[in-house]
Backbone as CSV, one residue per row, in Angstrom:
resi,resn,N_x,N_y,N_z,CA_x,CA_y,CA_z,C_x,C_y,C_z
1,MET,-12.270,14.727,-5.257,-11.714,13.620,-6.037,-11.284,12.513,-5.021
2,PRO,-11.529,11.253,-5.249,-11.069,10.182,-4.407,-9.555,10.233,-4.327
3,LYS,-9.090,9.760,-3.139,-7.643,9.814,-2.841,-7.059,8.508,-2.320
4,LEU,-5.915,8.080,-2.897,-5.132,6.935,-2.418,-3.873,7.538,-1.758
5,VAL,-3.587,7.039,-0.507,-2.388,7.445,0.177,-1.527,6.155,0.187
6,ILE,-0.304,6.389,-0.333,0.722,5.204,-0.380,1.821,5.594,0.551
7,ILE,2.072,4.711,1.587,3.118,4.965,2.492,4.079,3.704,2.450
8,PHE,5.349,3.928,2.275,6.233,2.787,2.122,7.537,2.948,2.936
9,GLY,8.080,1.824,3.328,9.447,1.818,3.865,10.258,1.062,2.858
10,THR,11.512,1.375,2.754,12.318,0.765,1.767,13.792,0.643,2.271
11,GLY,14.464,-0.363,1.866,15.925,-0.548,2.146,16.744,-0.401,0.962
12,SER,16.465,-1.203,-0.015,17.219,-1.177,-1.299,16.377,-0.602,-2.428
13,HIS,15.358,0.108,-2.141,14.486,0.879,-3.166,13.516,-0.078,-3.859
14,ASN,13.503,-1.367,-3.540,12.605,-2.333,-4.253,11.062,-1.934,-3.987
15,THR,10.808,-1.737,-2.665,9.402,-1.374,-2.327,9.061,0.066,-2.728
16,GLU,10.020,0.866,-2.744,9.854,2.216,-3.331,9.395,2.134,-4.860
17,ARG,10.088,1.335,-5.603,9.769,1.164,-7.010,8.301,0.645,-7.129
18,MET,7.956,-0.309,-6.264,6.594,-0.808,-6.314,5.642,0.375,-5.976
19,ALA,5.945,1.086,-4.963,5.016,2.264,-4.523,4.757,3.139,-5.695
20,LYS,5.872,3.545,-6.412,5.722,4.443,-7.533,4.883,3.884,-8.607
21,ALA,4.997,2.638,-8.906,4.219,2.002,-9.896,2.677,1.854,-9.473
22,ILE,2.462,1.572,-8.254,1.043,1.588,-7.780,0.427,2.987,-7.984
23,GLN,1.250,3.975,-7.622,0.799,5.381,-7.844,0.469,5.602,-9.329
24,GLU,1.283,5.197,-10.196,1.099,5.382,-11.675,-0.219,4.743,-12.075
25,GLY,-0.443,3.592,-11.624,-1.712,2.895,-12.022,-2.901,3.572,-11.466
26,ALA,-2.887,4.065,-10.245,-4.070,4.805,-9.703,-4.267,6.156,-10.347
27,THR,-3.212,6.832,-10.628,-3.251,8.200,-11.261,-3.799,8.052,-12.724
28,ALA,-3.422,6.984,-13.400,-3.971,6.663,-14.796,-5.367,6.566,-14.810
29,GLU,-5.995,6.126,-13.704,-7.478,5.962,-13.577,-8.164,7.221,-13.077
30,GLY,-7.357,8.305,-12.884,-7.931,9.593,-12.423,-8.033,9.732,-10.990
31,MET,-7.381,8.981,-10.167,-7.441,9.000,-8.767,-6.259,10.051,-8.271
32,ASP,-6.620,10.819,-7.274,-5.580,11.641,-6.592,-4.753,10.776,-5.708
33,THR,-3.439,10.955,-5.683,-2.648,10.119,-4.870,-1.607,10.978,-4.037
34,LEU,-1.216,10.398,-2.993,-0.134,10.964,-2.169,0.848,9.810,-1.852
35,LEU,2.077,9.975,-2.228,3.110,8.937,-2.028,4.167,9.536,-1.123
36,LYS,4.432,8.739,0.022,5.393,9.225,0.995,6.182,8.095,1.510
37,ASN,7.521,8.308,1.658,8.329,7.346,2.423,7.881,7.486,3.939
38,VAL,7.820,6.372,4.610,7.302,6.318,5.974,8.051,7.311,6.899
39,ASN,9.336,7.588,6.525,10.097,8.490,7.368,9.546,9.952,7.315
40,ASP,8.767,10.256,6.241,8.222,11.559,5.982,6.705,11.668,6.232
41,ALA,6.078,10.513,6.569,4.658,10.395,6.617,4.140,10.893,7.986
42,LEU,2.936,11.490,7.939,2.228,11.939,9.130,0.967,11.188,9.227
43,VAL,0.537,11.002,10.446,-0.827,10.428,10.654,-1.942,11.193,9.941
44,THR,-1.762,12.497,9.882,-2.819,13.344,9.200,-2.814,13.201,7.745
45,ASP,-1.833,12.540,7.196,-1.825,12.265,5.679,-3.019,11.372,5.337
46,LEU,-3.433,10.492,6.277,-4.518,9.549,6.007,-5.949,10.156,6.272
47,ALA,-5.996,11.349,6.761,-7.276,11.840,7.142,-8.321,11.930,6.014
48,ASP,-7.952,12.258,4.899,-8.941,12.419,3.717,-8.774,11.261,2.769
49,ALA,-8.072,10.240,3.035,-7.926,9.057,2.104,-9.056,8.290,2.011
50,ASP,-9.303,7.762,0.774,-10.369,6.770,0.540,-9.737,5.395,0.485
51,ALA,-8.503,5.314,0.179,-7.693,4.080,0.057,-6.348,4.272,0.711
52,VAL,-5.836,3.212,1.274,-4.489,3.275,1.893,-3.702,2.065,1.425
53,ALA,-2.501,2.305,1.028,-1.566,1.282,0.638,-0.216,1.487,1.562
54,ILE,0.061,0.401,2.219,1.175,0.445,3.135,2.189,-0.694,2.666
55,GLY,3.354,-0.235,2.469,4.373,-1.197,1.926,5.724,-1.252,2.779
56,SER,6.236,-2.495,2.930,7.454,-2.758,3.596,8.184,-3.907,2.976
57,PRO,9.486,-3.810,2.884,10.174,-5.017,2.557,10.229,-5.908,3.814
58,ASN,10.456,-7.191,3.531,10.692,-8.053,4.718,12.068,-7.691,5.374
59,TYR,12.055,-7.523,6.645,13.306,-7.101,7.348,13.451,-7.990,8.577
60,ASN,14.329,-8.815,8.530,14.554,-9.842,9.675,13.238,-10.524,10.035
61,HIS,12.536,-11.015,8.984,11.347,-11.805,9.186,10.194,-10.908,9.721
62,ALA,10.214,-9.657,9.461,9.156,-8.786,9.929,9.168,-7.510,9.079
63,MET,8.250,-6.612,9.276,8.248,-5.379,8.629,9.280,-4.413,9.182
64,MET,9.647,-3.444,8.439,10.560,-2.461,8.949,10.078,-1.834,10.224
65,PRO,10.927,-1.596,11.202,10.447,-0.953,12.413,9.761,0.423,12.279
66,THR,10.215,1.135,11.250,9.562,2.447,11.009,8.106,2.340,10.542
67,VAL,7.935,1.298,9.729,6.580,0.953,9.271,5.669,0.513,10.403
68,ARG,6.233,-0.316,11.242,5.426,-0.780,12.412,4.995,0.453,13.266
69,LYS,6.045,1.352,13.503,5.673,2.494,14.352,4.635,3.388,13.678
70,PHE,4.635,3.550,12.374,3.643,4.313,11.705,2.277,3.596,11.874
71,LEU,2.263,2.327,11.675,0.944,1.617,11.893,0.449,1.707,13.297
72,ASN,1.325,1.641,14.284,0.915,1.917,15.622,0.346,3.342,15.795
73,ASP,0.979,4.326,15.181,0.530,5.731,15.283,-0.812,5.943,14.673
74,ILE,-1.169,5.217,13.627,-2.362,5.556,12.975,-3.634,4.785,13.675
75,ALA,-3.307,4.027,14.658,-4.417,3.316,15.387,-5.428,4.307,15.963
76,SER,-5.009,5.568,16.197,-5.842,6.573,16.901,-6.934,7.204,15.915
77,ILE,-6.791,6.947,14.571,-7.788,7.550,13.638,-8.704,6.518,13.118
78,ASP,-9.944,6.944,12.675,-10.893,6.080,12.179,-10.601,5.772,10.720
79,LEU,-10.324,4.481,10.440,-9.950,4.081,9.060,-11.000,3.154,8.557
80,SER,-12.076,2.959,9.264,-13.102,1.931,8.874,-13.779,2.406,7.561
81,GLY,-13.990,1.461,6.665,-14.682,1.749,5.448,-13.658,2.152,4.272
82,LYS,-12.410,2.242,4.561,-11.480,2.572,3.510,-11.016,1.208,2.867
83,VAL,-10.457,1.359,1.708,-9.923,0.153,0.987,-8.446,0.155,1.270
84,GLY,-7.861,-1.102,1.442,-6.417,-1.114,1.752,-5.619,-2.072,0.898
85,LEU,-4.300,-1.930,0.894,-3.424,-2.849,0.230,-2.107,-2.916,1.065
86,SER,-1.705,-4.121,1.301,-0.401,-4.369,1.821,0.518,-4.825,0.701
87,PHE,1.689,-4.216,0.687,2.647,-4.636,-0.401,4.117,-4.568,0.034
88,GLY,4.879,-5.295,-0.684,6.316,-5.245,-0.400,7.140,-6.238,-1.115
89,SER,8.455,-6.089,-0.953,9.344,-6.974,-1.663,9.899,-7.973,-0.529
90,TYR,10.351,-9.119,-0.973,10.789,-10.074,-0.047,11.895,-10.922,-0.633
91,GLY,12.627,-11.647,0.148,13.655,-12.585,-0.346,13.218,-14.047,-0.132
92,TRP,12.730,-14.272,1.077,12.412,-15.647,1.427,11.010,-15.889,1.975
93,SER,10.497,-14.863,2.754,9.176,-14.994,3.421,8.390,-13.751,3.345
94,PHE,7.120,-13.858,3.816,6.128,-12.842,3.644,5.655,-12.174,4.956
95,GLU,6.451,-12.251,6.029,5.953,-11.736,7.322,5.572,-10.297,7.321
96,ALA,6.255,-9.451,6.587,5.950,-8.018,6.592,4.620,-7.721,6.015
97,THR,4.305,-8.214,4.846,2.932,-7.929,4.238,1.829,-8.648,5.049
98,ASP,2.185,-9.855,5.547,1.176,-10.485,6.421,0.777,-9.618,7.622
99,GLU,1.818,-9.138,8.318,1.536,-8.290,9.531,0.786,-7.051,9.118
100,ILE,1.247,-6.328,8.080,0.545,-5.098,7.651,-0.914,-5.363,7.389
101,HIS,-1.167,-6.524,6.642,-2.591,-6.840,6.261,-3.378,-7.050,7.536
102,LYS,-2.869,-7.791,8.475,-3.605,-8.081,9.763,-3.893,-6.790,10.530
103,ILE,-2.907,-5.963,10.596,-3.071,-4.668,11.371,-4.126,-3.777,10.648
104,LEU,-3.967,-3.608,9.355,-4.995,-2.738,8.640,-6.350,-3.353,8.680
105,THR,-6.516,-4.652,8.592,-7.853,-5.278,8.712,-8.412,-5.036,10.146
106,SER,-7.488,-5.089,11.102,-8.011,-4.765,12.516,-8.473,-3.330,12.764
107,TYR,-8.093,-2.388,11.790,-8.461,-1.016,11.914,-9.782,-0.810,11.041
108,GLY,-10.356,-1.917,10.508,-11.580,-1.800,9.785,-11.410,-1.479,8.260
109,ILE,-10.270,-1.674,7.781,-9.996,-1.419,6.385,-10.278,-2.689,5.520
110,GLU,-11.029,-2.557,4.389,-11.327,-3.658,3.557,-10.141,-3.919,2.586
111,MET,-9.488,-4.945,2.876,-8.211,-5.209,2.132,-8.412,-5.989,0.899
112,ILE,-7.640,-5.602,-0.147,-7.574,-6.397,-1.372,-6.291,-7.341,-1.209
113,GLU,-6.181,-8.251,-2.127,-5.128,-9.257,-2.043,-3.726,-8.552,-1.954
114,ASP,-2.809,-9.047,-1.054,-1.516,-8.499,-0.907,-0.698,-8.597,-2.180
115,LEU,0.211,-7.587,-2.371,1.080,-7.491,-3.554,2.453,-7.756,-3.129
116,LEU,3.055,-8.924,-3.535,4.425,-9.250,-3.168,5.275,-9.415,-4.419
117,ILE,6.456,-8.873,-4.298,7.445,-9.077,-5.454,8.741,-9.545,-4.848
118,LYS,9.254,-10.595,-5.369,10.467,-11.117,-4.923,11.641,-10.385,-5.476
119,ARG,12.472,-9.781,-4.467,13.618,-8.901,-4.759,13.226,-7.711,-5.583
120,MET,14.163,-7.310,-6.547,13.934,-6.183,-7.320,12.935,-6.366,-8.430
121,PRO,11.892,-5.483,-8.482,10.847,-5.626,-9.444,11.417,-5.302,-10.822
122,GLY,11.215,-6.109,-11.860,11.512,-5.870,-13.235,10.279,-5.230,-13.904
123,GLU,10.358,-4.978,-15.197,9.232,-4.287,-15.871,7.907,-5.086,-15.780
124,GLU,7.974,-6.431,-15.788,6.782,-7.206,-15.688,6.126,-7.038,-14.358
125,GLU,6.957,-7.076,-13.291,6.465,-6.909,-11.978,5.946,-5.471,-11.757
126,LEU,6.651,-4.537,-12.286,6.167,-3.081,-12.135,4.761,-2.910,-12.847
127,GLU,4.590,-3.602,-13.940,3.286,-3.532,-14.642,2.184,-4.175,-13.714
128,MET,2.482,-5.207,-13.103,1.569,-5.846,-12.130,1.263,-4.844,-11.068
129,CYS,2.175,-4.077,-10.458,1.990,-3.033,-9.520,1.071,-1.963,-10.029
130,ARG,1.255,-1.536,-11.323,0.427,-0.556,-11.948,-1.055,-1.065,-11.987
131,ARG,-1.156,-2.365,-12.370,-2.532,-2.933,-12.427,-3.178,-2.901,-11.138
132,VAL,-2.476,-3.208,-9.989,-3.015,-3.181,-8.682,-3.418,-1.736,-8.265
133,GLY,-2.548,-0.755,-8.669,-3.065,0.668,-8.426,-4.283,1.035,-9.187
134,SER,-4.360,0.468,-10.418,-5.566,0.745,-11.184,-6.825,0.079,-10.492
135,LEU,-6.586,-1.163,-10.034,-7.713,-1.886,-9.230,-8.134,-1.052,-8.115
136,LEU,-7.171,-0.583,-7.293,-7.581,0.231,-6.170,-8.435,1.409,-6.534
137,ALA,-7.986,2.096,-7.542,-8.655,3.297,-8.058,-10.074,2.901,-8.478
138,CYS,-10.167,1.788,-9.215,-11.463,1.352,-9.738,-12.430,0.988,-8.562
139,LYS,-11.850,0.361,-7.512,-12.802,0.018,-6.420,-13.374,1.322,-5.683
140,ILE,-12.514,2.325,-5.620,-12.917,3.554,-5.037,-13.820,4.424,-5.949
141,ILE,-13.303,4.668,-7.137,-14.037,5.624,-7.966,-15.462,5.009,-8.419
142,LYS,-15.441,3.707,-8.769,-16.632,3.095,-9.324,-17.432,2.415,-8.166
143,LYS,-16.847,2.267,-7.024,-17.455,1.601,-5.838,-17.877,0.111,-6.276
144,GLU,-16.992,-0.478,-7.016,-17.295,-1.835,-7.433,-16.307,-2.811,-6.836
145,VAL,-16.832,-4.121,-6.590,-15.975,-5.036,-6.014,-15.058,-5.667,-7.116
146,LEU,-15.589,-5.907,-8.257,-14.749,-6.420,-9.387,-14.465,-5.418,-10.444
147,CYS,-13.217,-5.236,-10.724,-12.847,-4.232,-11.781,-11.849,-4.974,-12.748
148,ALA,-11.822,-4.443,-13.922,-10.946,-5.073,-14.898,-9.519,-4.703,-14.451
149,VAL,-8.621,-5.634,-14.486,-7.240,-5.435,-14.145,-6.381,-5.734,-15.333
């Protein structure tokens, strides 16, 4: 079964809420998922992933240091051909998701559009996260570029 691995850093649980909603959307489409806080994530978690979603809130105009370390650690594995998503919450700027996107692209991952939510996601924003999870699953399961969202 195709697998989506979602790794997130969080400070005030906003990005964690997003990650859980992304997982809900992918699971609803029949995709196997693994959801982990970056503090508990291992490089080997990505070994059999078909898609990877990495999230971080903006932290001092950058991604969280723990997320950066994880991204540096996964440089040693072959991620080419996987589908990816950069996501996170922000207050004023988008440096975290921009950096994640650039790094994952440099690893050969085919990225979909970044998912950004200002501050705490409400029900409308969480539904958007679910739709993105569904889109990721659709891209992997059906191997299509365009999927209904």
